[in-house]
N, C-alpha and C positions, 0 to 999 in steps of 0.2 A: 504493500500500500504506500502511496506517496506521502512522505512526511509533511509536505507542504499543505496537504489537505487534512492532516490529522492533528497538527499542533493547534492548541487553543489560541484564540485571537489575543494579541497583546493588549494588556490593559491600557485604556486611554489615559493620557496624562491630564491632571486637573487643569482647568483653565486658569491662567495667571490672574492673580488678584490685581485689579487696577490700582495704580498708585494714587493716593489722595492728592488733590490739587493744593497749591499754596493757600488758597482761600479756605479750604476745608481744614488744613493743618492749623491755620491761624484761629479759626473758630474753636477748634478743639483745644488749642493752647490757652485761649482766653477763658474757656470754661474750666479747665483744669491743667495747670502747667506741669504735667508729668514729664519725667525724663525721656520716655519713649517719643512723645510728640516733639519735645525740644531737640532730641537727636535727629528726628526726621526733618525738622526745619533747618538745622545746621547743615545736613546733607543737601537740602534743597538750595541753600544759598552759598554752598562751598565755592561755586564758580566765582562769586564776588571776591573771595579771599585770593583765589588764584589770579584773577584779573588785576587786582591791586598789586599783588606781589610781582607779577610780570612787568607791569609798568614801572614799578619802583626799581626792579632789578636792573633795568637798562641804564640807570644812573649810578650803579654801584660797582666797585672793583670786585674781582673774582674771589678775593679772600673772605668776603662777607658770607657768612653761613645763611643760606636762604631757608634752610629747614627751621632755624631759630625764628626767622621772620614769619614763616608760615604758621608756626605755633603761636606766635604773638598775635597774628591776624585772626586765628581761630578763637583766641580769648576775646579779641575785640568783637568778633561776630557774636559770640555767646553773650557778652555784655549788652550788645545792641538788641538782641532778642529779648533780654530780660528787662530792659529799660525803655523800649520803644513805646511811644504813646501815639496811636493813630490820630488823636485829636489835635496834634501839633501841626497838621497840614502838610507834612513832609512825607514822601514815600519811604517805605522801609529800605529800599535799595539805596537811596540817597543817604539816609540816616546811617545805615550800616557801613556803607563805603567810607564815610567820614570816620567812624569809630574804628574800623579795621585799619585804615591807613594811620590813624593816630596811634594805635597800639604798636604798629610796625615801627613808626618813627620813635616812639618811646624806647623800643628795644634797640634801635640803632644808636640812640643817644646813650643808652646803657653800655653798648659796646664801645662807644667813643672811638669810632673807626676813622673819623675825619681828622687828619693831622692838625695840630694846633696852628701851624703856619698858615693853613688854608683858612681857618677861622679868623686869624689875625688879618689876613688880606681882605676877607669879606667885610670885616668891621671897618677896615681902612676905607674901602669903597663906600660903605654905608655912611660913615662919618662925613666923607666928602659930599655925598648927596644931601645930607641933612644941612650942612653949611650952605651949599648952593641954593637949596630950597629957601632957606632963610633970607638969602640975598635977593633971589629972583622972584620970590612969591609964587613959585610954581615948580613942577617937576623939571629937573635939569635934563638936557639931552645927553646922549652918550658922548658926543664931542665935547660938551662942557665939562662932564666928569673927567674925561681923559685929560683935558687941559689943566684942570684943578689938581690932578695927580701927577702932572708933569710928564704925560705919556703921549705917544702918537696914537692914532685910532687903531693901528694894527697892534700895538703893545697892549692897549686897553682890551681889545678883543681877545688876545691871548690870556689876559688876566681873568676875564669873564669865564673863559673855558676852564681855567684852573680852579676857580672857586665855584664852579657849577654844582659839584656834589653838595656843598654846604647850602646852596640856594634851594635845591630840591628837598633836602632832608630837614632843613630848618624853616620850612614854609610856615608851620603852625606855631613857631616861637614868636613872641612879641619883641619888645625892645632888648631884652636881656637873654643870655644863654639859658638860664634856668627857669624862665617864666613861660607858662603855656598860655597863649592868647587865642584869639578867634580867627586868625588870618586864614588858615586853610578852610575852616568851617564856612567862612563868609564867601570866599572865592568859589568853593564847590557848591554852595547852596545859600545864596544871599538872602533868600526869603525864609529859610528854615529857622525856627525858634524852638530850642530844646525846652522840655518841660521844667527844668530846674534853673533856667537862666535868671539872673538877677539884673537890676537896673544898670549896674556898671558894665556888665557884659554886653547888654544891648547898646549902651552908649559907644563901647569900643567897636561894635559892628557898624554903627552909623559912621564912625570916623573912617573905618576902612572903606565903606561904600562911597563915602565922599571922595576919598583918595582915588578909588577906581574910576570914578567919573572924570577925574582931572587928568588921568594918564593918557598918553598917546594912543590913538585908536589901535595900532597894530599890537601894542602890549596888551590892551584889554582883550582883543580878539584871541591872541595866543593863550592867555590865561583861561578865557572862556572855552576855547576849543579843547584845551588839555584837561581842565578840571571839571567842566560842566558837560561837554559833549563826549568826553572820554576818548578823544582821538590820540593816537600815538604821535610822537614827535615827527616821525617820518611822514605821516599823513598830513600833519600841519604844514610841514615843509613843502609838500607837493601842492597843497592848496594855495600857498603864497608864491610858489615858484622860486623858493629859496632853498639853500642847503640846510640839512638837519643841524649842522653846527651853528649856523646863523640863528635858527630858531632857538637853540639852546642859549645863545647869547642874549637874545631878546627876552627870553624867560628869566634869565638870571638878573638882567637889568631891572625888569619889572618887580621881581621879588625883593631885591635889595632896595628899590625905591619905596616899596610898601613898608619895609622894615625901618627905613630911615624916617618915614613919615610917622610911624608909631613911636620911634625914638623921640621925635620932637613933641608928639602928643604927651608922652609920659613926662617930658620936661616942662609941660605947661605952655608950650609954644604954639599949640594948635587949639583953636576954639571949636568945640563941637557944634554941629548943626548950623554952621554959618557958611554961606557961599562966599567964594572969594573971586575977585576979578582976575582974569588971566594976565600974565605978565606980557 
């Protein structure tokens, strides 16, 4: 007798259980924040961690341990899940991305991987910008900063390239090395208000927004494309028809300009909520 006709039919495999949607997971999590649902949400939003890590890794040297940064990003994601308030009007993805990046930057600062000489050069540029702003009444151009530092345009461009890592990593620092401000939070989500924000924090955001409105258009666009639209530096360069290196220089100039402005604000040299005439 033919075995093919005698063997019992193979048991059919059970149909796969459909994965719950993010909306279903959030409803379940709000009803009861159990570890199983929390883990499912972490898995759902893990690509956010990898996206932030990938973008940040492009600005870091090879010796930086990306696994440590990934672990820090997962902690940031978990904190975002536990503290997110839908009533704040910001999407979870925007809120979480800010917290993930902040956790990674905290880890980078803990590593203290940026050489002290790079920090010193960045502060030198920032101080020159603050002085020029006081004199000019508005953001200085790259040419003006270069002259103030006694450099040619080419030398200043090379300096911006050298201090670029500090500009990327220190975006969310305010005037001082150890102070955590609202700079990254505002650039990435200028309309977002966290549930625990106090009046001083809101005033700082207004100061930064005021500065963003005064910056050259190309700097505003580069910041918006990088932090809001989530474009990579190469994509931004293609959009402007510039080299990626030039976009990095524009980004560094913009960030140092923002930090110089905050430095003047903390020194009492900037009046909040008041428009200023252009120089």
